[in-house]
PDBQT receptor file of N, H, CA, C and O in Angstrom, charges set to zero:
ATOM      1  N   MET A   1     -11.246  19.236   6.733  1.00  0.00    +0.000 N 
ATOM      2  CA  MET A   1     -10.851  18.262   7.730  1.00  0.00    +0.000 C 
ATOM      3  C   MET A   1      -9.334  18.122   7.699  1.00  0.00    +0.000 C 
ATOM      4  O   MET A   1      -8.752  17.870   6.644  1.00  0.00    +0.000 OA
ATOM      5  N   LYS A   2      -8.718  18.279   8.813  1.00  0.00    +0.000 N 
ATOM      6  H   LYS A   2      -9.191  18.483   9.670  1.00  0.00    +0.000 HD
ATOM      7  CA  LYS A   2      -7.270  18.114   8.906  1.00  0.00    +0.000 C 
ATOM      8  C   LYS A   2      -6.949  16.630   9.049  1.00  0.00    +0.000 C 
ATOM      9  O   LYS A   2      -7.502  15.939   9.905  1.00  0.00    +0.000 OA
ATOM     10  N   LEU A   3      -6.034  16.147   8.185  1.00  0.00    +0.000 N 
ATOM     11  H   LEU A   3      -5.585  16.708   7.490  1.00  0.00    +0.000 HD
ATOM     12  CA  LEU A   3      -5.653  14.744   8.218  1.00  0.00    +0.000 C 
ATOM     13  C   LEU A   3      -4.376  14.555   9.029  1.00  0.00    +0.000 C 
ATOM     14  O   LEU A   3      -3.586  15.489   9.169  1.00  0.00    +0.000 OA
ATOM     15  N   PRO A   4      -4.172  13.369   9.554  1.00  0.00    +0.000 N 
ATOM     16  CA  PRO A   4      -2.946  13.082  10.297  1.00  0.00    +0.000 C 
ATOM     17  C   PRO A   4      -1.716  13.254   9.411  1.00  0.00    +0.000 C 
ATOM     18  O   PRO A   4      -1.816  13.139   8.189  1.00  0.00    +0.000 OA
ATOM     19  N   ARG A   5      -0.577  13.522   9.999  1.00  0.00    +0.000 N 
ATOM     20  H   ARG A   5      -0.496  13.615  10.991  1.00  0.00    +0.000 HD
ATOM     21  CA  ARG A   5       0.653  13.742   9.241  1.00  0.00    +0.000 C 
ATOM     22  C   ARG A   5       1.087  12.509   8.456  1.00  0.00    +0.000 C 
ATOM     23  O   ARG A   5       1.754  12.638   7.430  1.00  0.00    +0.000 OA
ATOM     24  N   ASN A   6       0.721  11.324   8.917  1.00  0.00    +0.000 N 
ATOM     25  H   ASN A   6       0.178  11.220   9.750  1.00  0.00    +0.000 HD
ATOM     26  CA  ASN A   6       1.136  10.115   8.207  1.00  0.00    +0.000 C 
ATOM     27  C   ASN A   6       0.290   9.857   6.965  1.00  0.00    +0.000 C 
ATOM     28  O   ASN A   6       0.529   8.884   6.250  1.00  0.00    +0.000 OA
ATOM     29  N   GLY A   7      -0.696  10.716   6.697  1.00  0.00    +0.000 N 
ATOM     30  H   GLY A   7      -0.890  11.507   7.278  1.00  0.00    +0.000 HD
ATOM     31  CA  GLY A   7      -1.517  10.587   5.502  1.00  0.00    +0.000 C 
ATOM     32  C   GLY A   7      -2.665   9.612   5.643  1.00  0.00    +0.000 C 
ATOM     33  O   GLY A   7      -3.466   9.461   4.720  1.00  0.00    +0.000 OA
ATOM     34  N   ASP A   8      -2.757   8.952   6.776  1.00  0.00    +0.000 N 
ATOM     35  H   ASP A   8      -2.106   9.074   7.525  1.00  0.00    +0.000 HD
ATOM     36  CA  ASP A   8      -3.830   7.993   6.979  1.00  0.00    +0.000 C 
ATOM     37  C   ASP A   8      -5.127   8.722   7.294  1.00  0.00    +0.000 C 
ATOM     38  O   ASP A   8      -5.110   9.854   7.778  1.00  0.00    +0.000 OA
ATOM     39  N   VAL A   9      -6.224   8.084   7.024  1.00  0.00    +0.000 N 
ATOM     40  H   VAL A   9      -6.238   7.165   6.631  1.00  0.00    +0.000 HD
ATOM     41  CA  VAL A   9      -7.520   8.668   7.331  1.00  0.00    +0.000 C 
ATOM     42  C   VAL A   9      -7.971   8.185   8.705  1.00  0.00    +0.000 C 
ATOM     43  O   VAL A   9      -7.635   7.072   9.108  1.00  0.00    +0.000 OA
ATOM     44  N   PRO A  10      -8.727   9.010   9.426  1.00  0.00    +0.000 N 
ATOM     45  CA  PRO A  10      -9.140   8.605  10.773  1.00  0.00    +0.000 C 
ATOM     46  C   PRO A  10     -10.204   7.510  10.781  1.00  0.00    +0.000 C 
ATOM     47  O   PRO A  10     -10.376   6.823  11.788  1.00  0.00    +0.000 OA
ATOM     48  N   PHE A  11     -10.922   7.340   9.664  1.00  0.00    +0.000 N 
ATOM     49  H   PHE A  11     -10.783   7.897   8.846  1.00  0.00    +0.000 HD
ATOM     50  CA  PHE A  11     -11.997   6.358   9.620  1.00  0.00    +0.000 C 
ATOM     51  C   PHE A  11     -12.183   5.887   8.189  1.00  0.00    +0.000 C 
ATOM     52  O   PHE A  11     -12.032   6.666   7.248  1.00  0.00    +0.000 OA
ATOM     53  N   THR A  12     -12.508   4.623   8.025  1.00  0.00    +0.000 N 
ATOM     54  H   THR A  12     -12.631   3.990   8.789  1.00  0.00    +0.000 HD
ATOM     55  CA  THR A  12     -12.804   4.092   6.702  1.00  0.00    +0.000 C 
ATOM     56  C   THR A  12     -14.060   3.237   6.783  1.00  0.00    +0.000 C 
ATOM     57  O   THR A  12     -14.381   2.673   7.829  1.00  0.00    +0.000 OA
ATOM     58  N   HIS A  13     -14.755   3.153   5.672  1.00  0.00    +0.000 N 
ATOM     59  H   HIS A  13     -14.494   3.610   4.822  1.00  0.00    +0.000 HD
ATOM     60  CA  HIS A  13     -15.951   2.316   5.620  1.00  0.00    +0.000 C 
ATOM     61  C   HIS A  13     -15.621   0.902   5.145  1.00  0.00    +0.000 C 
ATOM     62  O   HIS A  13     -16.518   0.076   4.976  1.00  0.00    +0.000 OA
ATOM     63  N   ALA A  14     -14.341   0.627   4.932  1.00  0.00    +0.000 N 
ATOM     64  H   ALA A  14     -13.613   1.298   5.070  1.00  0.00    +0.000 HD
ATOM     65  CA  ALA A  14     -13.933  -0.699   4.479  1.00  0.00    +0.000 C 
ATOM     66  C   ALA A  14     -14.316  -1.745   5.518  1.00  0.00    +0.000 C 
ATOM     67  O   ALA A  14     -14.146  -1.545   6.721  1.00  0.00    +0.000 OA
ATOM     68  N   ASN A  15     -14.825  -2.841   5.036  1.00  0.00    +0.000 N 
ATOM     69  H   ASN A  15     -14.963  -3.003   4.059  1.00  0.00    +0.000 HD
ATOM     70  CA  ASN A  15     -15.216  -3.930   5.917  1.00  0.00    +0.000 C 
ATOM     71  C   ASN A  15     -14.519  -5.191   5.424  1.00  0.00    +0.000 C 
ATOM     72  O   ASN A  15     -14.890  -5.750   4.392  1.00  0.00    +0.000 OA
ATOM     73  N   ILE A  16     -13.515  -5.634   6.161  1.00  0.00    +0.000 N 
ATOM     74  H   ILE A  16     -13.214  -5.180   7.000  1.00  0.00    +0.000 HD
ATOM     75  CA  ILE A  16     -12.768  -6.816   5.741  1.00  0.00    +0.000 C 
ATOM     76  C   ILE A  16     -13.168  -8.063   6.523  1.00  0.00    +0.000 C 
ATOM     77  O   ILE A  16     -12.471  -9.077   6.482  1.00  0.00    +0.000 OA
ATOM     78  N   SER A  17     -14.276  -7.987   7.223  1.00  0.00    +0.000 N 
ATOM     79  H   SER A  17     -14.842  -7.163   7.256  1.00  0.00    +0.000 HD
ATOM     80  CA  SER A  17     -14.676  -9.111   8.077  1.00  0.00    +0.000 C 
ATOM     81  C   SER A  17     -14.913 -10.396   7.274  1.00  0.00    +0.000 C 
ATOM     82  O   SER A  17     -14.592 -11.481   7.759  1.00  0.00    +0.000 OA
ATOM     83  N   LEU A  18     -15.462 -10.300   6.066  1.00  0.00    +0.000 N 
ATOM     84  H   LEU A  18     -15.723  -9.419   5.672  1.00  0.00    +0.000 HD
ATOM     85  CA  LEU A  18     -15.676 -11.494   5.253  1.00  0.00    +0.000 C 
ATOM     86  C   LEU A  18     -14.333 -12.113   4.867  1.00  0.00    +0.000 C 
ATOM     87  O   LEU A  18     -14.167 -13.329   4.951  1.00  0.00    +0.000 OA
ATOM     88  N   ALA A  19     -13.387 -11.297   4.450  1.00  0.00    +0.000 N 
ATOM     89  H   ALA A  19     -13.521 -10.309   4.381  1.00  0.00    +0.000 HD
ATOM     90  CA  ALA A  19     -12.058 -11.813   4.091  1.00  0.00    +0.000 C 
ATOM     91  C   ALA A  19     -11.373 -12.421   5.312  1.00  0.00    +0.000 C 
ATOM     92  O   ALA A  19     -10.683 -13.434   5.206  1.00  0.00    +0.000 OA
ATOM     93  N   GLN A  20     -11.568 -11.796   6.467  1.00  0.00    +0.000 N 
ATOM     94  H   GLN A  20     -12.129 -10.972   6.553  1.00  0.00    +0.000 HD
ATOM     95  CA  GLN A  20     -10.981 -12.352   7.693  1.00  0.00    +0.000 C 
ATOM     96  C   GLN A  20     -11.604 -13.702   8.011  1.00  0.00    +0.000 C 
ATOM     97  O   GLN A  20     -10.900 -14.658   8.336  1.00  0.00    +0.000 OA
ATOM     98  N   ARG A  21     -12.908 -13.774   7.917  1.00  0.00    +0.000 N 
ATOM     99  H   ARG A  21     -13.480 -12.998   7.653  1.00  0.00    +0.000 HD
ATOM    100  CA  ARG A  21     -13.616 -15.000   8.269  1.00  0.00    +0.000 C 
ATOM    101  C   ARG A  21     -13.378 -16.114   7.247  1.00  0.00    +0.000 C 
ATOM    102  O   ARG A  21     -13.064 -17.242   7.625  1.00  0.00    +0.000 OA
ATOM    103  N   GLU A  22     -13.522 -15.807   5.970  1.00  0.00    +0.000 N 
ATOM    104  H   GLU A  22     -13.776 -14.890   5.663  1.00  0.00    +0.000 HD
ATOM    105  CA  GLU A  22     -13.449 -16.830   4.929  1.00  0.00    +0.000 C 
ATOM    106  C   GLU A  22     -12.020 -17.249   4.576  1.00  0.00    +0.000 C 
ATOM    107  O   GLU A  22     -11.774 -18.413   4.258  1.00  0.00    +0.000 OA
ATOM    108  N   PHE A  23     -11.084 -16.308   4.631  1.00  0.00    +0.000 N 
ATOM    109  H   PHE A  23     -11.283 -15.363   4.889  1.00  0.00    +0.000 HD
ATOM    110  CA  PHE A  23      -9.731 -16.590   4.180  1.00  0.00    +0.000 C 
ATOM    111  C   PHE A  23      -8.677 -16.458   5.259  1.00  0.00    +0.000 C 
ATOM    112  O   PHE A  23      -7.499 -16.715   5.010  1.00  0.00    +0.000 OA
ATOM    113  N   GLY A  24      -9.083 -16.061   6.456  1.00  0.00    +0.000 N 
ATOM    114  H   GLY A  24     -10.039 -15.852   6.658  1.00  0.00    +0.000 HD
ATOM    115  CA  GLY A  24      -8.116 -15.868   7.526  1.00  0.00    +0.000 C 
ATOM    116  C   GLY A  24      -7.233 -14.655   7.303  1.00  0.00    +0.000 C 
ATOM    117  O   GLY A  24      -6.122 -14.585   7.829  1.00  0.00    +0.000 OA
ATOM    118  N   TYR A  25      -7.722 -13.700   6.523  1.00  0.00    +0.000 N 
ATOM    119  H   TYR A  25      -8.625 -13.757   6.096  1.00  0.00    +0.000 HD
ATOM    120  CA  TYR A  25      -6.957 -12.497   6.180  1.00  0.00    +0.000 C 
ATOM    121  C   TYR A  25      -6.691 -11.651   7.417  1.00  0.00    +0.000 C 
ATOM    122  O   TYR A  25      -7.609 -11.259   8.137  1.00  0.00    +0.000 OA
ATOM    123  N   LYS A  26      -5.409 -11.380   7.643  1.00  0.00    +0.000 N 
ATOM    124  H   LYS A  26      -4.663 -11.698   7.057  1.00  0.00    +0.000 HD
ATOM    125  CA  LYS A  26      -5.003 -10.547   8.778  1.00  0.00    +0.000 C 
ATOM    126  C   LYS A  26      -3.943  -9.574   8.277  1.00  0.00    +0.000 C 
ATOM    127  O   LYS A  26      -2.758  -9.910   8.280  1.00  0.00    +0.000 OA
ATOM    128  N   PRO A  27      -4.338  -8.375   7.847  1.00  0.00    +0.000 N 
ATOM    129  CA  PRO A  27      -3.354  -7.432   7.323  1.00  0.00    +0.000 C 
ATOM    130  C   PRO A  27      -2.324  -7.056   8.377  1.00  0.00    +0.000 C 
ATOM    131  O   PRO A  27      -2.667  -6.775   9.526  1.00  0.00    +0.000 OA
ATOM    132  N   THR A  28      -1.056  -7.056   7.974  1.00  0.00    +0.000 N 
ATOM    133  H   THR A  28      -0.777  -7.284   7.041  1.00  0.00    +0.000 HD
ATOM    134  CA  THR A  28       0.015  -6.744   8.919  1.00  0.00    +0.000 C 
ATOM    135  C   THR A  28       0.984  -5.690   8.384  1.00  0.00    +0.000 C 
ATOM    136  O   THR A  28       1.883  -5.255   9.104  1.00  0.00    +0.000 OA
ATOM    137  N   THR A  29       0.810  -5.282   7.140  1.00  0.00    +0.000 N 
ATOM    138  H   THR A  29       0.079  -5.636   6.556  1.00  0.00    +0.000 HD
ATOM    139  CA  THR A  29       1.727  -4.323   6.529  1.00  0.00    +0.000 C 
ATOM    140  C   THR A  29       1.213  -2.904   6.725  1.00  0.00    +0.000 C 
ATOM    141  O   THR A  29       0.079  -2.589   6.364  1.00  0.00    +0.000 OA
ATOM    142  N   ASP A  30       2.057  -2.047   7.301  1.00  0.00    +0.000 N 
ATOM    143  H   ASP A  30       2.979  -2.303   7.595  1.00  0.00    +0.000 HD
ATOM    144  CA  ASP A  30       1.644  -0.657   7.472  1.00  0.00    +0.000 C 
ATOM    145  C   ASP A  30       1.788   0.077   6.131  1.00  0.00    +0.000 C 
ATOM    146  O   ASP A  30       2.433  -0.427   5.211  1.00  0.00    +0.000 OA
ATOM    147  N   LEU A  31       1.195   1.249   6.029  1.00  0.00    +0.000 N 
ATOM    148  H   LEU A  31       0.672   1.657   6.776  1.00  0.00    +0.000 HD
ATOM    149  CA  LEU A  31       1.149   2.000   4.778  1.00  0.00    +0.000 C 
ATOM    150  C   LEU A  31       2.545   2.299   4.237  1.00  0.00    +0.000 C 
ATOM    151  O   LEU A  31       2.799   2.089   3.051  1.00  0.00    +0.000 OA
ATOM    152  N   LYS A  32       3.442   2.779   5.074  1.00  0.00    +0.000 N 
ATOM    153  H   LYS A  32       3.236   2.949   6.037  1.00  0.00    +0.000 HD
ATOM    154  CA  LYS A  32       4.788   3.150   4.622  1.00  0.00    +0.000 C 
ATOM    155  C   LYS A  32       5.515   1.950   4.016  1.00  0.00    +0.000 C 
ATOM    156  O   LYS A  32       6.115   2.061   2.947  1.00  0.00    +0.000 OA
ATOM    157  N   THR A  33       5.462   0.817   4.691  1.00  0.00    +0.000 N 
ATOM    158  H   THR A  33       4.974   0.727   5.560  1.00  0.00    +0.000 HD
ATOM    159  CA  THR A  33       6.105  -0.394   4.195  1.00  0.00    +0.000 C 
ATOM    160  C   THR A  33       5.441  -0.878   2.911  1.00  0.00    +0.000 C 
ATOM    161  O   THR A  33       6.122  -1.272   1.964  1.00  0.00    +0.000 OA
ATOM    162  N   GLY A  34       4.124  -0.847   2.881  1.00  0.00    +0.000 N 
ATOM    163  H   GLY A  34       3.571  -0.527   3.650  1.00  0.00    +0.000 HD
ATOM    164  CA  GLY A  34       3.392  -1.279   1.694  1.00  0.00    +0.000 C 
ATOM    165  C   GLY A  34       3.706  -0.428   0.477  1.00  0.00    +0.000 C 
ATOM    166  O   GLY A  34       3.854  -0.952  -0.627  1.00  0.00    +0.000 OA
ATOM    167  N   LEU A  35       3.808   0.880   0.667  1.00  0.00    +0.000 N 
ATOM    168  H   LEU A  35       3.687   1.306   1.564  1.00  0.00    +0.000 HD
ATOM    169  CA  LEU A  35       4.136   1.764  -0.451  1.00  0.00    +0.000 C 
ATOM    170  C   LEU A  35       5.542   1.502  -0.965  1.00  0.00    +0.000 C 
ATOM    171  O   LEU A  35       5.768   1.490  -2.175  1.00  0.00    +0.000 OA
ATOM    172  N   LYS A  36       6.483   1.293  -0.060  1.00  0.00    +0.000 N 
ATOM    173  H   LYS A  36       6.299   1.303   0.923  1.00  0.00    +0.000 HD
ATOM    174  CA  LYS A  36       7.853   0.987  -0.477  1.00  0.00    +0.000 C 
ATOM    175  C   LYS A  36       7.895  -0.304  -1.294  1.00  0.00    +0.000 C 
ATOM    176  O   LYS A  36       8.543  -0.369  -2.339  1.00  0.00    +0.000 OA
ATOM    177  N   LYS A  37       7.198  -1.324  -0.807  1.00  0.00    +0.000 N 
ATOM    178  H   LYS A  37       6.671  -1.272   0.042  1.00  0.00    +0.000 HD
ATOM    179  CA  LYS A  37       7.166  -2.593  -1.528  1.00  0.00    +0.000 C 
ATOM    180  C   LYS A  37       6.505  -2.429  -2.891  1.00  0.00    +0.000 C 
ATOM    181  O   LYS A  37       6.968  -3.008  -3.874  1.00  0.00    +0.000 OA
ATOM    182  N   PHE A  38       5.437  -1.654  -2.962  1.00  0.00    +0.000 N 
ATOM    183  H   PHE A  38       5.061  -1.183  -2.164  1.00  0.00    +0.000 HD
ATOM    184  CA  PHE A  38       4.751  -1.434  -4.231  1.00  0.00    +0.000 C 
ATOM    185  C   PHE A  38       5.665  -0.729  -5.230  1.00  0.00    +0.000 C 
ATOM    186  O   PHE A  38       5.729  -1.124  -6.394  1.00  0.00    +0.000 OA
ATOM    187  N   VAL A  39       6.372   0.311  -4.787  1.00  0.00    +0.000 N 
ATOM    188  H   VAL A  39       6.320   0.632  -3.841  1.00  0.00    +0.000 HD
ATOM    189  CA  VAL A  39       7.263   1.053  -5.682  1.00  0.00    +0.000 C 
ATOM    190  C   VAL A  39       8.369   0.139  -6.193  1.00  0.00    +0.000 C 
ATOM    191  O   VAL A  39       8.701   0.178  -7.378  1.00  0.00    +0.000 OA
ATOM    192  N   ARG A  40       8.951  -0.688  -5.311  1.00  0.00    +0.000 N 
ATOM    193  H   ARG A  40       8.682  -0.720  -4.349  1.00  0.00    +0.000 HD
ATOM    194  CA  ARG A  40       9.989  -1.629  -5.746  1.00  0.00    +0.000 C 
ATOM    195  C   ARG A  40       9.450  -2.582  -6.809  1.00  0.00    +0.000 C 
ATOM    196  O   ARG A  40      10.107  -2.820  -7.822  1.00  0.00    +0.000 OA
ATOM    197  N   TRP A  41       8.241  -3.134  -6.577  1.00  0.00    +0.000 N 
ATOM    198  H   TRP A  41       7.707  -2.941  -5.754  1.00  0.00    +0.000 HD
ATOM    199  CA  TRP A  41       7.629  -4.033  -7.545  1.00  0.00    +0.000 C 
ATOM    200  C   TRP A  41       7.353  -3.300  -8.857  1.00  0.00    +0.000 C 
ATOM    201  O   TRP A  41       7.655  -3.819  -9.932  1.00  0.00    +0.000 OA
ATOM    202  N   TYR A  42       6.792  -2.118  -8.778  1.00  0.00    +0.000 N 
ATOM    203  H   TYR A  42       6.547  -1.696  -7.905  1.00  0.00    +0.000 HD
ATOM    204  CA  TYR A  42       6.439  -1.344  -9.968  1.00  0.00    +0.000 C 
ATOM    205  C   TYR A  42       7.673  -1.055 -10.821  1.00  0.00    +0.000 C 
ATOM    206  O   TYR A  42       7.649  -1.224 -12.040  1.00  0.00    +0.000 OA
ATOM    207  N   GLU A  43       8.748  -0.619 -10.169  1.00  0.00    +0.000 N 
ATOM    208  H   GLU A  43       8.767  -0.482  -9.179  1.00  0.00    +0.000 HD
ATOM    209  CA  GLU A  43       9.973  -0.317 -10.908  1.00  0.00    +0.000 C 
ATOM    210  C   GLU A  43      10.571  -1.575 -11.532  1.00  0.00    +0.000 C 
ATOM    211  O   GLU A  43      11.091  -1.534 -12.648  1.00  0.00    +0.000 OA
ATOM    212  N   LYS A  44      10.497  -2.676 -10.819  1.00  0.00    +0.000 N 
ATOM    213  H   LYS A  44      10.075  -2.709  -9.913  1.00  0.00    +0.000 HD
ATOM    214  CA  LYS A  44      11.016  -3.933 -11.368  1.00  0.00    +0.000 C 
ATOM    215  C   LYS A  44      10.163  -4.389 -12.549  1.00  0.00    +0.000 C 
ATOM    216  O   LYS A  44      10.698  -4.837 -13.564  1.00  0.00    +0.000 OA
ATOM    217  N   TYR A  45       8.861  -4.279 -12.425  1.00  0.00    +0.000 N 
ATOM    218  H   TYR A  45       8.427  -3.915 -11.601  1.00  0.00    +0.000 HD
ATOM    219  CA  TYR A  45       7.940  -4.760 -13.453  1.00  0.00    +0.000 C 
ATOM    220  C   TYR A  45       7.901  -3.833 -14.670  1.00  0.00    +0.000 C 
ATOM    221  O   TYR A  45       7.943  -4.302 -15.807  1.00  0.00    +0.000 OA
ATOM    222  N   TYR A  46       7.822  -2.526 -14.437  1.00  0.00    +0.000 N 
ATOM    223  H   TYR A  46       7.788  -2.145 -13.513  1.00  0.00    +0.000 HD
ATOM    224  CA  TYR A  46       7.670  -1.556 -15.513  1.00  0.00    +0.000 C 
ATOM    225  C   TYR A  46       8.949  -0.784 -15.825  1.00  0.00    +0.000 C 
ATOM    226  O   TYR A  46       9.002  -0.064 -16.822  1.00  0.00    +0.000 OA
ATOM    227  N   GLY A  47       9.952  -0.916 -15.014  1.00  0.00    +0.000 N 
ATOM    228  H   GLY A  47       9.909  -1.501 -14.204  1.00  0.00    +0.000 HD
ATOM    229  CA  GLY A  47      11.167  -0.131 -15.176  1.00  0.00    +0.000 C 
ATOM    230  C   GLY A  47      11.034   1.172 -14.404  1.00  0.00    +0.000 C 
ATOM    231  O   GLY A  47       9.926   1.598 -14.076  1.00  0.00    +0.000 OA
ATOM    232  N   SER A  48      12.144   1.789 -14.121  1.00  0.00    +0.000 N 
ATOM    233  H   SER A  48      13.044   1.443 -14.388  1.00  0.00    +0.000 HD
ATOM    234  CA  SER A  48      12.131   3.002 -13.299  1.00  0.00    +0.000 C 
ATOM    235  C   SER A  48      11.704   4.226 -14.087  1.00  0.00    +0.000 C 
ATOM    236  O   SER A  48      11.380   5.260 -13.502  1.00  0.00    +0.000 OA
ATOM    237  N   GLY A  49      11.700   4.118 -15.433  1.00  0.00    +0.000 N 
ATOM    238  H   GLY A  49      11.963   3.278 -15.908  1.00  0.00    +0.000 HD
ATOM    239  CA  GLY A  49      11.336   5.268 -16.244  1.00  0.00    +0.000 C 
ATOM    240  C   GLY A  49      12.499   6.201 -16.494  1.00  0.00    +0.000 C 
ATOM    241  O   GLY A  49      12.371   7.181 -17.228  1.00  0.00    +0.000 OA
ATOM    242  N   LYS A  50      13.638   5.900 -15.883  1.00  0.00    +0.000 N 
ATOM    243  H   LYS A  50      13.743   5.105 -15.286  1.00  0.00    +0.000 HD
ATOM    244  CA  LYS A  50      14.833   6.725 -16.082  1.00  0.00    +0.000 C 
ATOM    245  C   LYS A  50      15.473   6.329 -17.396  1.00  0.00    +0.000 C 
ATOM    246  O   LYS A  50      15.629   5.145 -17.693  1.00  0.00    +0.000 OA
ATOM    247  N   LYS A  51      15.837   7.314 -18.168  1.00  0.00    +0.000 N 
ATOM    248  H   LYS A  51      15.711   8.276 -17.926  1.00  0.00    +0.000 HD
ATOM    249  CA  LYS A  51      16.484   7.038 -19.453  1.00  0.00    +0.000 C 
ATOM    250  C   LYS A  51      17.988   6.912 -19.265  1.00  0.00    +0.000 C 
ATOM    251  O   LYS A  51      18.611   7.687 -18.538  1.00  0.00    +0.000 OA
ATOM    252  N   SER A  52      18.542   5.941 -19.920  1.00  0.00    +0.000 N 
ATOM    253  H   SER A  52      18.037   5.312 -20.510  1.00  0.00    +0.000 HD
ATOM    254  CA  SER A  52      19.979   5.711 -19.856  1.00  0.00    +0.000 C 
ATOM    255  C   SER A  52      20.693   6.618 -20.852  1.00  0.00    +0.000 C 
ATOM    256  O   SER A  52      20.148   6.918 -21.914  1.00  0.00    +0.000 OA
ATOM    257  N   ASP A  53      21.903   7.058 -20.521  1.00  0.00    +0.000 N 
ATOM    258  H   ASP A  53      22.346   6.815 -19.657  1.00  0.00    +0.000 HD
ATOM    259  CA  ASP A  53      22.709   7.882 -21.420  1.00  0.00    +0.000 C 
ATOM    260  C   ASP A  53      23.364   7.051 -22.512  1.00  0.00    +0.000 C 
ATOM    261  O   ASP A  53      23.961   7.603 -23.436  1.00  0.00    +0.000 OA
ATOM    262  N   HIS A  54      23.259   5.731 -22.417  1.00  0.00    +0.000 N 
ATOM    263  H   HIS A  54      22.774   5.283 -21.666  1.00  0.00    +0.000 HD
ATOM    264  CA  HIS A  54      23.941   4.847 -23.369  1.00  0.00    +0.000 C 
ATOM    265  C   HIS A  54      23.123   4.643 -24.603  1.00  0.00    +0.000 C 
ATOM    266  O   HIS A  54      23.543   3.927 -25.512  1.00  0.00    +0.000 OA
TER     267      HIS A  54
C-alpha cells in the first residue's frame, strides 16, 4: 500500500467520540506541529543527547 507523502495513513480505526462527548476533546494539532512540540519537550526533559566538549 502506498502511503501519502506526509506519512499520514488514509484510514484509522481510532474512535475518539467518547472523548469528544465526555470531555469536549477537539484535536487541533496537525502531525508536523505535534512532532515538533514533542521533540522540543523530549529534549528539554531528557536532554538532547549531545555530548559537550567541556
